[in-house]
FIPADREN-423875 format. One record per atom (N, C-alpha, C): residue number from 1; atom name; x, y, z. Coordinates in steps of 0.05 Angstrom, whole numbers, plus 5000, padded with zeros to 4 digits. Layout:
N
@lumza NUM&filo CA&px X&py Y&pz Z;
...
//
This chain:
126
@lumza 1&filo N&px 4891&py 4522&pz 4880;
@lumza 1&filo CA&px 4880&py 4547&pz 4889;
@lumza 1&filo C&px 4881&py 4575&pz 4874;
@lumza 2&filo N&px 4859&py 4591&pz 4883;
@lumza 2&filo CA&px 4880&py 4614&pz 4866;
@lumza 2&filo C&px 4878&py 4642&pz 4877;
@lumza 3&filo N&px 4901&py 4649&pz 4870;
@lumza 3&filo CA&px 4902&py 4671&pz 4892;
@lumza 3&filo C&px 4887&py 4691&pz 4873;
@lumza 4&filo N&px 4877&py 4714&pz 4893;
@lumza 4&filo CA&px 4861&py 4742&pz 4890;
@lumza 4&filo C&px 4867&py 4763&pz 4897;
@lumza 5&filo N&px 4863&py 4777&pz 4872;
@lumza 5&filo CA&px 4877&py 4810&pz 4872;
@lumza 5&filo C&px 4868&py 4825&pz 4883;
@lumza 6&filo N&px 4873&py 4841&pz 4899;
@lumza 6&filo CA&px 4868&py 4860&pz 4918;
@lumza 6&filo C&px 4863&py 4898&pz 4907;
@lumza 7&filo N&px 4851&py 4910&pz 4916;
@lumza 7&filo CA&px 4851&py 4932&pz 4914;
@lumza 7&filo C&px 4890&py 4939&pz 4899;
@lumza 8&filo N&px 4898&py 4943&pz 4922;
@lumza 8&filo CA&px 4920&py 4953&pz 4909;
@lumza 8&filo C&px 4935&py 4942&pz 4888;
@lumza 9&filo N&px 4928&py 4912&pz 4876;
@lumza 9&filo CA&px 4940&py 4905&pz 4855;
@lumza 9&filo C&px 4927&py 4914&pz 4834;
@lumza 10&filo N&px 4918&py 4921&pz 4825;
@lumza 10&filo CA&px 4890&py 4936&pz 4809;
@lumza 10&filo C&px 4899&py 4973&pz 4811;
@lumza 11&filo N&px 4904&py 4981&pz 4829;
@lumza 11&filo CA&px 4931&py 4999&pz 4828;
@lumza 11&filo C&px 4949&py 5000&pz 4823;
@lumza 12&filo N&px 4973&py 4984&pz 4825;
@lumza 12&filo CA&px 4990&py 4973&pz 4816;
@lumza 12&filo C&px 4998&py 4964&pz 4787;
@lumza 13&filo N&px 4970&py 4955&pz 4782;
@lumza 13&filo CA&px 4978&py 4947&pz 4743;
@lumza 13&filo C&px 4961&py 4978&pz 4729;
@lumza 14&filo N&px 4946&py 4992&pz 4740;
@lumza 14&filo CA&px 4944&py 5015&pz 4735;
@lumza 14&filo C&px 4967&py 5034&pz 4722;
@lumza 15&filo N&px 4974&py 5034&pz 4756;
@lumza 15&filo CA&px 5015&py 5057&pz 4743;
@lumza 15&filo C&px 5028&py 5047&pz 4732;
@lumza 16&filo N&px 5035&py 5023&pz 4735;
@lumza 16&filo CA&px 5054&py 5004&pz 4717;
@lumza 16&filo C&px 5044&py 5020&pz 4692;
@lumza 17&filo N&px 5012&py 5013&pz 4675;
@lumza 17&filo CA&px 5014&py 5014&pz 4652;
@lumza 17&filo C&px 5013&py 5052&pz 4647;
@lumza 18&filo N&px 5004&py 5072&pz 4662;
@lumza 18&filo CA&px 5009&py 5099&pz 4656;
@lumza 18&filo C&px 5043&py 5104&pz 4664;
@lumza 19&filo N&px 5062&py 5086&pz 4674;
@lumza 19&filo CA&px 5085&py 5097&pz 4674;
@lumza 19&filo C&px 5098&py 5086&pz 4640;
@lumza 20&filo N&px 5088&py 5064&pz 4641;
@lumza 20&filo CA&px 5100&py 5044&pz 4611;
@lumza 20&filo C&px 5093&py 5087&pz 4584;
@lumza 21&filo N&px 5063&py 5093&pz 4585;
@lumza 21&filo CA&px 5061&py 5112&pz 4578;
@lumza 21&filo C&px 5064&py 5141&pz 4572;
@lumza 22&filo N&px 5087&py 5147&pz 4597;
@lumza 22&filo CA&px 5101&py 5169&pz 4604;
@lumza 22&filo C&px 5094&py 5182&pz 4609;
@lumza 23&filo N&px 5070&py 5184&pz 4631;
@lumza 23&filo CA&px 5052&py 5191&pz 4648;
@lumza 23&filo C&px 5057&py 5188&pz 4677;
@lumza 24&filo N&px 5085&py 5197&pz 4675;
@lumza 24&filo CA&px 5082&py 5200&pz 4699;
@lumza 24&filo C&px 5069&py 5220&pz 4732;
@lumza 25&filo N&px 5061&py 5229&pz 4728;
@lumza 25&filo CA&px 5048&py 5248&pz 4747;
@lumza 25&filo C&px 5012&py 5236&pz 4758;
@lumza 26&filo N&px 5010&py 5219&pz 4739;
@lumza 26&filo CA&px 4979&py 5205&pz 4743;
@lumza 26&filo C&px 4999&py 5172&pz 4757;
@lumza 27&filo N&px 5015&py 5169&pz 4740;
@lumza 27&filo CA&px 5033&py 5152&pz 4748;
@lumza 27&filo C&px 5042&py 5147&pz 4786;
@lumza 28&filo N&px 5053&py 5168&pz 4796;
@lumza 28&filo CA&px 5056&py 5176&pz 4815;
@lumza 28&filo C&px 5033&py 5165&pz 4840;
@lumza 29&filo N&px 5013&py 5187&pz 4830;
@lumza 29&filo CA&px 4974&py 5187&pz 4845;
@lumza 29&filo C&px 4979&py 5155&pz 4834;
@lumza 30&filo N&px 4978&py 5129&pz 4826;
@lumza 30&filo CA&px 4969&py 5113&pz 4826;
@lumza 30&filo C&px 4979&py 5092&pz 4849;
@lumza 31&filo N&px 5018&py 5095&pz 4842;
@lumza 31&filo CA&px 5026&py 5085&pz 4868;
@lumza 31&filo C&px 5020&py 5090&pz 4881;
@lumza 32&filo N&px 5018&py 5111&pz 4905;
@lumza 32&filo CA&px 5018&py 5119&pz 4922;
@lumza 32&filo C&px 4982&py 5102&pz 4930;
@lumza 33&filo N&px 4975&py 5103&pz 4912;
@lumza 33&filo CA&px 4929&py 5091&pz 4915;
@lumza 33&filo C&px 4944&py 5062&pz 4926;
@lumza 34&filo N&px 4966&py 5055&pz 4907;
@lumza 34&filo CA&px 4969&py 5019&pz 4919;
@lumza 34&filo C&px 4975&py 5013&pz 4945;
@lumza 35&filo N&px 5004&py 5031&pz 4957;
@lumza 35&filo CA&px 5009&py 5037&pz 4975;
@lumza 35&filo C&px 4988&py 5039&pz 5006;
@lumza 36&filo N&px 4981&py 5058&pz 5000;
@lumza 36&filo CA&px 4957&py 5061&pz 5013;
@lumza 36&filo C&px 4931&py 5047&pz 5032;
@lumza 37&filo N&px 4919&py 5029&pz 5003;
@lumza 37&filo CA&px 4911&py 5012&pz 4999;
@lumza 37&filo C&px 4927&py 4987&pz 5016;
@lumza 38&filo N&px 4944&py 4979&pz 5012;
@lumza 38&filo CA&px 4952&py 4951&pz 5021;
@lumza 38&filo C&px 4959&py 4959&pz 5046;
@lumza 39&filo N&px 4966&py 4980&pz 5049;
@lumza 39&filo CA&px 4957&py 4990&pz 5080;
@lumza 39&filo C&px 4942&py 4985&pz 5097;
@lumza 40&filo N&px 4918&py 4992&pz 5083;
@lumza 40&filo CA&px 4889&py 4983&pz 5099;
@lumza 40&filo C&px 4884&py 4960&pz 5103;
@lumza 41&filo N&px 4894&py 4946&pz 5075;
@lumza 41&filo CA&px 4891&py 4912&pz 5077;
@lumza 41&filo C&px 4914&py 4909&pz 5101;
@lumza 42&filo N&px 4942&py 4909&pz 5101;
@lumza 42&filo CA&px 4948&py 4898&pz 5120;
@lumza 42&filo C&px 4936&py 4894&pz 5158;
@lumza 43&filo N&px 4928&py 4935&pz 5157;
@lumza 43&filo CA&px 4906&py 4932&pz 5179;
@lumza 43&filo C&px 4897&py 4927&pz 5195;
@lumza 44&filo N&px 4867&py 4913&pz 5167;
@lumza 44&filo CA&px 4845&py 4903&pz 5181;
@lumza 44&filo C&px 4855&py 4869&pz 5177;
@lumza 45&filo N&px 4875&py 4864&pz 5175;
@lumza 45&filo CA&px 4888&py 4825&pz 5179;
@lumza 45&filo C&px 4904&py 4829&pz 5210;
@lumza 46&filo N&px 4920&py 4861&pz 5208;
@lumza 46&filo CA&px 4938&py 4856&pz 5229;
@lumza 46&filo C&px 4925&py 4868&pz 5251;
@lumza 47&filo N&px 4916&py 4896&pz 5257;
@lumza 47&filo CA&px 4907&py 4905&pz 5274;
@lumza 47&filo C&px 4879&py 4914&pz 5277;
@lumza 48&filo N&px 4866&py 4890&pz 5269;
@lumza 48&filo CA&px 4840&py 4887&pz 5268;
@lumza 48&filo C&px 4816&py 4905&pz 5293;
@lumza 49&filo N&px 4826&py 4894&pz 5322;
@lumza 49&filo CA&px 4803&py 4917&pz 5337;
@lumza 49&filo C&px 4828&py 4942&pz 5349;
@lumza 50&filo N&px 4840&py 4954&pz 5345;
@lumza 50&filo CA&px 4858&py 4973&pz 5350;
@lumza 50&filo C&px 4852&py 4996&pz 5313;
@lumza 51&filo N&px 4861&py 4997&pz 5302;
@lumza 51&filo CA&px 4850&py 5012&pz 5280;
@lumza 51&filo C&px 4831&py 5012&pz 5268;
@lumza 52&filo N&px 4826&py 4991&pz 5257;
@lumza 52&filo CA&px 4792&py 4995&pz 5255;
@lumza 52&filo C&px 4778&py 4992&pz 5261;
@lumza 53&filo N&px 4774&py 5005&pz 5293;
@lumza 53&filo CA&px 4757&py 5003&pz 5311;
@lumza 53&filo C&px 4757&py 5036&pz 5307;
@lumza 54&filo N&px 4780&py 5050&pz 5300;
@lumza 54&filo CA&px 4789&py 5085&pz 5301;
@lumza 54&filo C&px 4777&py 5082&pz 5272;
@lumza 55&filo N&px 4773&py 5069&pz 5252;
@lumza 55&filo CA&px 4764&py 5080&pz 5228;
@lumza 55&filo C&px 4735&py 5080&pz 5231;
@lumza 56&filo N&px 4731&py 5058&pz 5245;
@lumza 56&filo CA&px 4699&py 5054&pz 5240;
@lumza 56&filo C&px 4689&py 5084&pz 5252;
@lumza 57&filo N&px 4692&py 5103&pz 5272;
@lumza 57&filo CA&px 4689&py 5121&pz 5283;
@lumza 57&filo C&px 4697&py 5142&pz 5263;
@lumza 58&filo N&px 4711&py 5135&pz 5255;
@lumza 58&filo CA&px 4737&py 5167&pz 5231;
@lumza 58&filo C&px 4735&py 5161&pz 5202;
@lumza 59&filo N&px 4735&py 5142&pz 5204;
@lumza 59&filo CA&px 4744&py 5124&pz 5164;
@lumza 59&filo C&px 4771&py 5134&pz 5165;
@lumza 60&filo N&px 4778&py 5137&pz 5147;
@lumza 60&filo CA&px 4819&py 5136&pz 5140;
@lumza 60&filo C&px 4810&py 5157&pz 5147;
@lumza 61&filo N&px 4842&py 5174&pz 5148;
@lumza 61&filo CA&px 4854&py 5196&pz 5149;
@lumza 61&filo C&px 4881&py 5195&pz 5145;
@lumza 62&filo N&px 4899&py 5219&pz 5139;
@lumza 62&filo CA&px 4928&py 5220&pz 5145;
@lumza 62&filo C&px 4936&py 5203&pz 5164;
@lumza 63&filo N&px 4924&py 5215&pz 5195;
@lumza 63&filo CA&px 4929&py 5208&pz 5216;
@lumza 63&filo C&px 4933&py 5184&pz 5222;
@lumza 64&filo N&px 4904&py 5182&pz 5218;
@lumza 64&filo CA&px 4901&py 5139&pz 5220;
@lumza 64&filo C&px 4922&py 5118&pz 5206;
@lumza 65&filo N&px 4916&py 5130&pz 5182;
@lumza 65&filo CA&px 4932&py 5109&pz 5164;
@lumza 65&filo C&px 4971&py 5119&pz 5172;
@lumza 66&filo N&px 4976&py 5144&pz 5179;
@lumza 66&filo CA&px 4997&py 5147&pz 5194;
@lumza 66&filo C&px 5012&py 5128&pz 5218;
@lumza 67&filo N&px 4994&py 5125&pz 5234;
@lumza 67&filo CA&px 4990&py 5112&pz 5261;
@lumza 67&filo C&px 4990&py 5083&pz 5255;
@lumza 68&filo N&px 4980&py 5071&pz 5237;
@lumza 68&filo CA&px 4983&py 5047&pz 5226;
@lumza 68&filo C&px 5000&py 5038&pz 5208;
@lumza 69&filo N&px 5013&py 5049&pz 5197;
@lumza 69&filo CA&px 5048&py 5048&pz 5191;
@lumza 69&filo C&px 5049&py 5048&pz 5201;
@lumza 70&filo N&px 5055&py 5059&pz 5223;
@lumza 70&filo CA&px 5075&py 5056&pz 5256;
@lumza 70&filo C&px 5058&py 5028&pz 5270;
@lumza 71&filo N&px 5051&py 5014&pz 5281;
@lumza 71&filo CA&px 5042&py 4994&pz 5290;
@lumza 71&filo C&px 5053&py 4980&pz 5276;
@lumza 72&filo N&px 5040&py 4981&pz 5248;
@lumza 72&filo CA&px 5044&py 4954&pz 5223;
@lumza 72&filo C&px 5088&py 4950&pz 5223;
@lumza 73&filo N&px 5103&py 4971&pz 5227;
@lumza 73&filo CA&px 5129&py 4966&pz 5221;
@lumza 73&filo C&px 5140&py 4938&pz 5253;
@lumza 74&filo N&px 5130&py 4959&pz 5275;
@lumza 74&filo CA&px 5129&py 4937&pz 5296;
@lumza 74&filo C&px 5121&py 4907&pz 5302;
@lumza 75&filo N&px 5097&py 4900&pz 5277;
@lumza 75&filo CA&px 5105&py 4869&pz 5279;
@lumza 75&filo C&px 5102&py 4858&pz 5249;
@lumza 76&filo N&px 5114&py 4881&pz 5230;
@lumza 76&filo CA&px 5132&py 4871&pz 5197;
@lumza 76&filo C&px 5159&py 4878&pz 5184;
@lumza 77&filo N&px 5164&py 4896&pz 5215;
@lumza 77&filo CA&px 5201&py 4910&pz 5207;
@lumza 77&filo C&px 5199&py 4935&pz 5202;
@lumza 78&filo N&px 5213&py 4953&pz 5209;
@lumza 78&filo CA&px 5209&py 4983&pz 5194;
@lumza 78&filo C&px 5215&py 4983&pz 5161;
@lumza 79&filo N&px 5219&py 4963&pz 5145;
@lumza 79&filo CA&px 5214&py 4967&pz 5122;
@lumza 79&filo C&px 5182&py 4980&pz 5114;
@lumza 80&filo N&px 5170&py 4977&pz 5125;
@lumza 80&filo CA&px 5144&py 4986&pz 5124;
@lumza 80&filo C&px 5137&py 5032&pz 5121;
@lumza 81&filo N&px 5160&py 5035&pz 5143;
@lumza 81&filo CA&px 5152&py 5059&pz 5149;
@lumza 81&filo C&px 5170&py 5066&pz 5118;
@lumza 82&filo N&px 5191&py 5060&pz 5108;
@lumza 82&filo CA&px 5212&py 5069&pz 5081;
@lumza 82&filo C&px 5192&py 5054&pz 5067;
@lumza 83&filo N&px 5176&py 5040&pz 5064;
@lumza 83&filo CA&px 5159&py 5040&pz 5038;
@lumza 83&filo C&px 5133&py 5055&pz 5033;
@lumza 84&filo N&px 5124&py 5063&pz 5059;
@lumza 84&filo CA&px 5101&py 5081&pz 5059;
@lumza 84&filo C&px 5117&py 5104&pz 5057;
@lumza 85&filo N&px 5148&py 5115&pz 5067;
@lumza 85&filo CA&px 5154&py 5143&pz 5058;
@lumza 85&filo C&px 5159&py 5150&pz 5023;
@lumza 86&filo N&px 5172&py 5120&pz 5016;
@lumza 86&filo CA&px 5169&py 5113&pz 4990;
@lumza 86&filo C&px 5137&py 5130&pz 4967;
@lumza 87&filo N&px 5112&py 5131&pz 4979;
@lumza 87&filo CA&px 5087&py 5132&pz 4969;
@lumza 87&filo C&px 5087&py 5160&pz 4970;
@lumza 88&filo N&px 5097&py 5168&pz 4994;
@lumza 88&filo CA&px 5092&py 5201&pz 5004;
@lumza 88&filo C&px 5099&py 5221&pz 4983;
@lumza 89&filo N&px 5124&py 5201&pz 4978;
@lumza 89&filo CA&px 5157&py 5232&pz 4957;
@lumza 89&filo C&px 5136&py 5223&pz 4940;
@lumza 90&filo N&px 5138&py 5201&pz 4928;
@lumza 90&filo CA&px 5105&py 5205&pz 4896;
@lumza 90&filo C&px 5100&py 5228&pz 4896;
@lumza 91&filo N&px 5083&py 5229&pz 4918;
@lumza 91&filo CA&px 5061&py 5255&pz 4912;
@lumza 91&filo C&px 5059&py 5274&pz 4925;
@lumza 92&filo N&px 5085&py 5277&pz 4930;
@lumza 92&filo CA&px 5090&py 5307&pz 4939;
@lumza 92&filo C&px 5112&py 5319&pz 4932;
@lumza 93&filo N&px 5128&py 5296&pz 4907;
@lumza 93&filo CA&px 5153&py 5316&pz 4894;
@lumza 93&filo C&px 5146&py 5305&pz 4858;
@lumza 94&filo N&px 5145&py 5322&pz 4847;
@lumza 94&filo CA&px 5153&py 5312&pz 4818;
@lumza 94&filo C&px 5177&py 5301&pz 4819;
@lumza 95&filo N&px 5168&py 5276&pz 4811;
@lumza 95&filo CA&px 5196&py 5257&pz 4800;
@lumza 95&filo C&px 5187&py 5235&pz 4770;
@lumza 96&filo N&px 5220&py 5245&pz 4762;
@lumza 96&filo CA&px 5226&py 5234&pz 4724;
@lumza 96&filo C&px 5212&py 5200&pz 4729;
@lumza 97&filo N&px 5207&py 5188&pz 4710;
@lumza 97&filo CA&px 5209&py 5162&pz 4720;
@lumza 97&filo C&px 5230&py 5147&pz 4724;
@lumza 98&filo N&px 5250&py 5145&pz 4718;
@lumza 98&filo CA&px 5273&py 5137&pz 4730;
@lumza 98&filo C&px 5272&py 5131&pz 4765;
@lumza 99&filo N&px 5264&py 5153&pz 4771;
@lumza 99&filo CA&px 5269&py 5159&pz 4805;
@lumza 99&filo C&px 5231&py 5132&pz 4811;
@lumza 100&filo N&px 5217&py 5143&pz 4795;
@lumza 100&filo CA&px 5194&py 5135&pz 4800;
@lumza 100&filo C&px 5195&py 5097&pz 4803;
@lumza 101&filo N&px 5209&py 5094&pz 4782;
@lumza 101&filo CA&px 5216&py 5073&pz 4773;
@lumza 101&filo C&px 5232&py 5051&pz 4807;
@lumza 102&filo N&px 5246&py 5071&pz 4815;
@lumza 102&filo CA&px 5260&py 5064&pz 4834;
@lumza 102&filo C&px 5253&py 5059&pz 4866;
@lumza 103&filo N&px 5229&py 5079&pz 4871;
@lumza 103&filo CA&px 5208&py 5086&pz 4886;
@lumza 103&filo C&px 5182&py 5061&pz 4882;
@lumza 104&filo N&px 5183&py 5058&pz 4872;
@lumza 104&filo CA&px 5156&py 5028&pz 4858;
@lumza 104&filo C&px 5171&py 5011&pz 4873;
@lumza 105&filo N&px 5190&py 4994&pz 4873;
@lumza 105&filo CA&px 5197&py 4969&pz 4887;
@lumza 105&filo C&px 5193&py 4961&pz 4907;
@lumza 106&filo N&px 5202&py 4990&pz 4931;
@lumza 106&filo CA&px 5178&py 4993&pz 4962;
@lumza 106&filo C&px 5150&py 4983&pz 4955;
@lumza 107&filo N&px 5138&py 4990&pz 4935;
@lumza 107&filo CA&px 5111&py 5004&pz 4933;
@lumza 107&filo C&px 5101&py 4971&pz 4924;
@lumza 108&filo N&px 5118&py 4953&pz 4902;
@lumza 108&filo CA&px 5119&py 4925&pz 4903;
@lumza 108&filo C&px 5115&py 4904&pz 4913;
@lumza 109&filo N&px 5138&py 4903&pz 4934;
@lumza 109&filo CA&px 5139&py 4896&pz 4968;
@lumza 109&filo C&px 5115&py 4901&pz 4980;
@lumza 110&filo N&px 5107&py 4927&pz 4989;
@lumza 110&filo CA&px 5090&py 4926&pz 5004;
@lumza 110&filo C&px 5059&py 4921&pz 4991;
@lumza 111&filo N&px 5052&py 4916&pz 4976;
@lumza 111&filo CA&px 5027&py 4905&pz 4958;
@lumza 111&filo C&px 5034&py 4876&pz 4955;
@lumza 112&filo N&px 5062&py 4859&pz 4956;
@lumza 112&filo CA&px 5062&py 4834&pz 4950;
@lumza 112&filo C&px 5056&py 4822&pz 4982;
@lumza 113&filo N&px 5073&py 4842&pz 5002;
@lumza 113&filo CA&px 5055&py 4827&pz 5025;
@lumza 113&filo C&px 5019&py 4824&pz 5037;
@lumza 114&filo N&px 5015&py 4842&pz 5024;
@lumza 114&filo CA&px 4984&py 4851&pz 5043;
@lumza 114&filo C&px 4968&py 4833&pz 5011;
@lumza 115&filo N&px 4976&py 4825&pz 4993;
@lumza 115&filo CA&px 4960&py 4797&pz 4977;
@lumza 115&filo C&px 4971&py 4780&pz 4990;
@lumza 116&filo N&px 5005&py 4773&pz 5008;
@lumza 116&filo CA&px 4992&py 4746&pz 5021;
@lumza 116&filo C&px 4986&py 4745&pz 5052;
@lumza 117&filo N&px 4994&py 4763&pz 5051;
@lumza 117&filo CA&px 4966&py 4762&pz 5083;
@lumza 117&filo C&px 4927&py 4752&pz 5072;
@lumza 118&filo N&px 4935&py 4775&pz 5064;
@lumza 118&filo CA&px 4897&py 4773&pz 5050;
@lumza 118&filo C&px 4893&py 4740&pz 5033;
@lumza 119&filo N&px 4917&py 4728&pz 5022;
@lumza 119&filo CA&px 4899&py 4717&pz 5015;
@lumza 119&filo C&px 4906&py 4685&pz 5027;
@lumza 120&filo N&px 4921&py 4689&pz 5050;
@lumza 120&filo CA&px 4934&py 4667&pz 5077;
@lumza 120&filo C&px 4902&py 4678&pz 5092;
@lumza 121&filo N&px 4898&py 4698&pz 5090;
@lumza 121&filo CA&px 4881&py 4700&pz 5110;
@lumza 121&filo C&px 4849&py 4689&pz 5101;
@lumza 122&filo N&px 4837&py 4689&pz 5076;
@lumza 122&filo CA&px 4822&py 4681&pz 5056;
@lumza 122&filo C&px 4817&py 4646&pz 5070;
@lumza 123&filo N&px 4844&py 4641&pz 5056;
@lumza 123&filo CA&px 4853&py 4606&pz 5065;
@lumza 123&filo C&px 4846&py 4604&pz 5097;
@lumza 124&filo N&px 4847&py 4606&pz 5105;
@lumza 124&filo CA&px 4843&py 4609&pz 5145;
@lumza 124&filo C&px 4814&py 4605&pz 5138;
@lumza 125&filo N&px 4799&py 4627&pz 5129;
@lumza 125&filo CA&px 4769&py 4622&pz 5138;
@lumza 125&filo C&px 4753&py 4596&pz 5121;
@lumza 126&filo N&px 4763&py 4584&pz 5103;
@lumza 126&filo CA&px 4755&py 4566&pz 5079;
@lumza 126&filo C&px 4753&py 4545&pz 5087;
//
């Protein structure tokens, strides 16, 4: 079976490349986007009726993403809130490479869980 890459994976890879080149600002923004995409993926799978219907009416915005994070935490655990907090820190605070690497770990976990759920859903549908 082939594991499909998600948009969150693409952002994560881009962020890693930017961090390796020393572009901490751009890397931080890409890590945030990876986390945001992971939240959207998980919401589409686990919160279909609730959040997605709201997105259809208003599109994704900060309020809806934050609501999704809290709803996902009741399903997957409080670590989701911590991961989202890491993403927020990455785009709101000017961090050095070491600090970014620390926050990166919780973003990676979030993306991995989104990947697992996404690929599981694909398998169930086939």
